[in-house]
DRENDRENDO-476490 format. One line per field, with one value per residue (C-alpha): z, y, x; residue in one letter. Coordinates in Angstrom, 3 decimals. Each point is the difference from the previous one (the first is absolute). Layout:
% DRENDRENDO-476490
w <- Z, ...
v <- Y, ...
u <- X, ...
code <- a, ...
END
This chain:
% DRENDRENDO-476490
w <- -12.128, 0.510, -3.105, -0.374, 0.258, 2.657, 1.675, 3.261, 1.958, 2.944, 2.697, 3.494, 1.297, -0.929, 2.132, 3.551, 1.497, 2.332, 3.026, 2.376, 3.602, 2.136, 3.743, 0.750, -2.742, 0.748, -3.619, -3.350, -1.226, -3.721, -0.908, -2.053, -2.105, -0.668, -1.061, 0.875, 2.765, 3.709, 3.470, 1.799, 3.725, 1.715, 0.860, -3.725, -1.386, 0.208, -2.078, -2.559, -0.200, -0.628, -2.938, -1.420, 0.246, -1.534, -3.006, -0.614, 1.311, 2.058, 1.844, 1.732, 1.299, 2.979, 1.226, 3.410, 1.166, 3.787, 2.434, 1.596, -1.428, 1.618, -1.000, 0.274, -1.838, 2.941, -1.045, -3.060, 2.184, 2.633, 0.396, -0.047, -2.532, -2.984, -2.466, 2.467, 0.824, -3.683, -0.838, 2.716, -1.195, -3.653, 0.660, 2.268, -2.649, -3.157, 0.976, -3.596, -0.947, -0.119, 2.300, -0.751, 2.451, -0.739, 2.335, 0.416, 2.533, -2.136, 0.903, 3.690, 0.550, 0.763, -2.429, -2.853, -0.766, -0.186, 3.297, 2.614, -0.807, 1.450, -0.716, -2.779, -1.661, -2.503, 2.605, 1.333, -1.973, 0.280, 2.038, -1.716, 2.733, 2.803, -2.528, -0.883, 3.568, -0.327, -3.297, 1.533, 2.917, -2.396, -2.118, 3.015, 1.318, -3.380, -0.048, 3.504, -1.149, -2.831, -3.115, -2.924, -1.524, 1.409, -2.437, 1.160, -1.939, 1.757, -2.353, 2.893, -0.612, 1.404, 0.715, -1.417, 1.947, 3.257, -0.399, -1.110, 2.980, 2.501, -1.516, 0.085, 3.570, 1.058, -1.747, -3.209, -2.410, -2.543, -0.086, -3.511, -0.602, -2.951, -0.191, -1.546, -1.508, -2.850, 1.388, -1.559, 1.426, -2.330, -0.460, -0.300, 3.719, 0.886, 0.171, 2.163, 2.545, 0.171, 0.408, 2.668, 1.701, -0.586, -1.268, 1.439, 2.137, -1.367, -2.874, -2.298, -0.466, -2.651, 2.491, 0.262, -3.092, -3.421, -2.728, -3.023, -2.103, 1.377, -1.615, 0.930, 3.643, -0.081, -1.227, 2.553, 2.848, -1.077, -0.272, 3.527, 1.382, -1.771, 1.713, 3.375, -0.215, -1.761, -1.400, -2.316, -1.511, -0.814, -2.427, 0.988, -1.868, -2.832, -3.274, -0.215, 0.897, -2.302, -1.046, 3.651, 0.450, -2.941, 1.390, 3.519, -1.381, -1.554, 3.498, 0.373, 3.067, -0.218, -0.664, 1.115, -1.574, 1.806, -2.213, 2.376, 0.983, -2.542, -2.854, 1.138, 0.539, -3.466, -1.729, 2.162, -0.606, -3.757, -0.123, 2.077, -2.511, -2.869, -1.547, 0.221, 0.508, 3.633, -0.381, -3.198, 1.284, 3.440, -1.436, -2.593, 2.756, 2.061, -3.024, -0.725, 3.576, -0.245, -3.448, 1.437, 2.500, 3.069, 1.744, 2.353, -0.633, 2.952, -1.404, 1.159, -3.086, 1.444, 0.772, -3.245, -2.021, 1.648, -1.294, -3.452, -0.411, 0.655
v <- -5.893, 0.759, 0.686, 3.703, -0.593, -2.731, 0.389, -1.862, 0.392, -2.194, 1.480, -0.785, 2.540, -2.501, -2.821, -1.131, -2.694, -2.590, -0.972, -2.925, 0.477, -3.130, 0.632, -3.384, 0.027, 0.484, 0.127, 0.678, -3.063, -0.421, -0.840, -3.186, 0.606, 3.625, -0.111, 3.204, 0.967, -0.296, 0.117, 2.538, 0.121, 3.069, 1.391, -0.019, 1.737, 3.528, -1.069, -1.660, 3.156, 2.111, -2.255, 0.371, 3.789, 0.046, -1.872, 2.903, -1.686, 2.379, -2.358, -3.372, -2.099, -2.140, -3.319, -1.451, -3.572, 0.004, -2.343, -0.780, -0.573, -0.382, -0.247, 3.744, 1.132, 2.207, 0.401, 1.903, 3.017, -0.429, 3.476, -1.661, -2.695, -0.943, 2.423, 2.864, -0.370, -0.388, 3.249, 1.854, -1.407, 0.846, 3.532, 0.689, -1.234, 1.346, 2.690, 0.829, -3.588, -0.462, -2.873, -1.835, -2.617, -2.959, 0.083, -3.556, -2.811, -3.085, -0.088, 0.389, -2.474, -3.651, -0.955, 2.143, 1.909, 3.781, 0.785, -1.500, -3.410, -1.343, -2.336, 0.948, -1.800, -1.352, -1.084, 1.834, 3.141, 3.535, 2.276, 3.376, 2.498, -1.332, -0.089, 3.664, 0.940, -1.882, 1.723, 3.415, -0.848, -1.200, 3.145, 2.295, -1.921, 0.425, 3.707, 0.395, -1.722, 2.523, -1.701, 2.276, -2.097, -2.865, -2.621, -2.189, -3.265, -2.100, 0.766, 0.460, 1.929, 3.503, -0.332, 3.398, 1.840, -1.780, 0.819, 3.589, 0.690, -1.469, 1.792, 3.307, -0.610, -0.566, 3.147, -1.533, 1.864, 0.354, -3.701, -1.360, -3.264, -2.204, -2.499, -3.434, 0.854, -2.518, -3.070, -3.328, -3.523, -0.834, -3.154, 2.229, 0.615, -3.296, 1.223, 2.960, -2.383, -1.695, 3.390, 1.381, -3.281, 0.866, -3.214, -0.816, -3.051, -0.583, 1.106, 2.782, 3.730, -0.080, 1.243, 3.390, 0.303, 0.427, -2.512, 0.452, -0.202, 3.228, 3.236, 2.036, -1.005, 1.033, 3.472, 0.297, -0.959, 2.699, 2.558, -0.854, 0.409, 3.338, 1.171, -1.285, 2.168, -1.966, 2.154, -2.657, -3.014, -3.280, -2.870, -3.344, -2.022, 2.238, -1.709, -2.282, 2.909, 2.854, 0.501, 0.537, 2.342, 2.119, 0.228, 0.907, 2.654, 1.713, 0.791, 2.829, -0.994, -1.079, -3.732, -2.583, -3.423, -2.916, -2.302, -2.913, -2.827, -2.484, 2.458, 0.541, -3.710, -0.975, 2.480, -1.065, -3.713, 0.376, 2.123, -2.489, -2.690, 2.157, 0.324, 3.790, 3.043, 0.991, 3.675, 0.460, -1.809, 1.596, 3.496, -0.732, -1.230, 3.142, 2.226, -1.740, 0.608, 3.686, 0.257, -1.356, 2.861, -0.753, 2.968, -2.285, -3.557, -2.229, -2.554, -2.425, 1.085, 3.516, -0.165, -1.788, 2.382, 3.000, -1.239, -0.855, 3.408, 1.998
u <- 13.238, -3.702, -2.049, -0.815, -3.748, -0.083, -3.393, 0.671, 3.220, 0.946, 2.240, 1.209, -2.534, -2.710, 1.398, -0.696, 2.256, -1.573, 2.120, -0.524, 1.163, 0.355, 0.034, 1.596, 2.657, 3.679, 1.180, -1.700, -1.886, -0.639, -3.600, 0.296, -3.109, 1.037, 3.674, 1.832, -2.454, 0.770, -1.427, 2.171, 0.791, -1.366, 3.474, 0.892, -3.058, 1.406, 3.017, -2.289, -2.115, 3.089, 0.833, -3.499, 0.188, 3.495, -1.401, -2.371, -3.158, -2.110, -2.355, -0.131, -2.867, 0.879, -1.372, 0.771, 0.505, -0.437, 1.705, -3.383, -3.475, -3.418, -3.646, -0.558, 3.138, 0.914, 3.645, -1.250, -0.795, 2.696, 1.590, 3.430, -0.884, 2.128, -1.597, -0.189, 3.694, 0.881, -1.810, 1.913, 3.325, -0.633, -1.256, 2.984, 2.436, -1.674, -2.526, -0.970, -0.817, -3.785, -0.941, -3.245, -1.223, -2.230, -3.011, -1.186, 0.203, 0.667, 3.707, -0.868, -2.857, 0.618, -2.791, 1.343, -3.182, -0.113, -1.723, -2.285, -1.440, -3.245, -2.886, -2.422, -2.895, 2.514, 2.544, 3.052, 0.782, 1.308, -2.280, -0.207, -0.889, 2.247, 2.836, -0.584, 0.863, 3.300, 0.851, -0.622, 2.323, 2.701, -0.222, 0.282, 3.017, 1.705, -0.798, 1.419, 3.206, 0.426, -1.370, -0.849, -2.792, -2.071, -1.243, -2.910, 0.062, -2.638, -2.949, -2.431, -3.192, 0.433, 3.730, 0.960, -2.709, 0.889, 3.695, -0.628, -2.247, 2.472, 2.987, -1.867, -1.119, 3.624, 1.240, 1.330, -2.285, 2.816, 0.898, -0.600, -1.849, 0.919, -2.832, 0.330, -3.357, -0.139, 1.757, -0.818, -0.004, 2.861, 2.059, 3.085, 0.608, 1.683, 3.616, -1.035, -1.475, 3.397, 1.660, -2.322, -0.938, -3.651, -1.555, -3.429, -0.745, -3.528, -2.219, 1.151, -0.518, -2.708, -2.604, 1.732, 2.190, -1.600, -0.652, 2.290, -3.175, -1.540, 1.213, -3.093, 0.335, 3.671, -0.872, -2.817, 2.355, 2.435, -2.794, -1.142, 3.521, 0.319, -3.202, 1.245, 3.113, 2.732, 2.806, 1.457, -1.764, 1.706, -0.514, 1.524, 1.284, 1.154, 0.902, -3.056, -2.324, 1.014, -3.638, -0.930, 2.949, -1.106, -3.543, 1.125, 2.373, -3.025, -1.369, 2.490, 2.019, 3.647, 0.179, 2.527, 0.390, 1.628, 2.051, -0.343, 2.304, -1.339, 0.506, 3.578, 0.667, -1.260, 2.304, 2.953, -0.617, -0.359, 3.144, 1.983, -0.966, 1.228, -3.446, -0.269, 2.217, -0.671, 0.865, -2.003, -3.092, 0.058, 0.270, -2.691, -2.324, 0.597, -0.506, -3.311, -1.161, 0.853, -1.584, -3.260, -0.134, 2.149, 1.574, 1.937, 1.190, 0.795, 2.424, 2.667, 1.950, 0.338, 3.724, 0.875, -2.165, 1.638, 3.352, -1.318, -1.632, 3.180
code <- x, x, x, x, x, x, x, x, x, x, x, x, x, x, x, x, x, x, x, x, x, x, x, x, x, x, x, x, x, x, x, x, x, x, x, x, x, x, x, x, x, x, x, x, x, x, x, x, x, x, x, x, x, x, x, x, x, x, x, x, x, x, x, x, x, x, x, x, x, x, x, x, x, x, x, x, x, x, x, x, x, x, x, x, x, x, x, x, x, x, x, x, x, x, x, x, x, x, x, x, x, x, x, x, x, x, x, x, x, x, x, x, x, x, x, x, x, x, x, x, x, x, x, x, x, x, x, x, x, x, x, x, x, x, x, x, x, x, x, x, x, x, x, x, x, x, x, x, x, x, x, x, x, x, x, x, x, x, x, x, x, x, x, x, x, x, x, x, x, x, x, x, x, x, x, x, x, x, x, x, x, x, x, x, x, x, x, x, x, x, x, x, x, x, x, x, x, x, x, x, x, x, x, x, x, x, x, x, x, x, x, x, x, x, x, x, x, x, x, x, x, x, x, x, x, x, x, x, x, x, x, x, x, x, x, x, x, x, x, x, x, x, x, x, x, x, x, x, x, x, x, x, x, x, x, x, x, x, x, x, x, x, x, x, x, x, x, x, x, x, x, x, x, x, x, x, x, x, x, x, x, x, x, x, x, x, x, x, x, x, x, x, x, x, x, x, x, x, x, x, x, x, x, x, x, x, x, x, x, x
END
């Protein structure tokens, strides 16, 4: 029973379930570093979405693993690509389920970086402006497929403005943008790279993701995205960055927090070893994220939490 004066209440309305769709898969494949999470074949994704909606969860965010990759990430904006087809299947099966799409190219490039790579004074690196054009194309292709919200995650300078302008130009003025506005170069993304096959072939992403040491920069990045037209701001990761989350929430826009793969994997591993109570710790972690100011929580515990909260 909840205490009469409980100040923060967690509910299924707060949760967003991430789903991985594998264009080449024939059967669901469990992600070893994320126990209980799967890559789903495209023909199964509508059934999976029905299960998410039946659990009381109102939104999903989908990530695609294409059958083909290239240097330009062209499959990311293929009108009949894995994400575009997944969006169509989900919206046909569960029209009221909010479908959020990740707008990035790291799963689609053969080098694993988030856009177009070229030579710079410091060696090969992500090229900001050419990559903006790719992000705008991806976002429009997702809008055309029927997505409700596009979520650029590449941390490029000007990404929200570039996407907003292209969406408006193509007639999608009402399409919402959830910007990964305060995304850190975290050590907690490893299991996700296994899940999405998005590891990089050289260097790292510290030239375009933020240093964990920079809270003022994180707030500034979110303020810039707000001014560029973002509808929802995001802090990623969540649990290690609750101070950032609280600051970003003060800007006035709805805020999402992404409890990332490493956060999930640590709780699962400790629970499997009998060191902690999985349900109690997972729910406490989600409550802490909401308490810090999150309006939406993207979490791999979404389906479990939906059952626990009944």
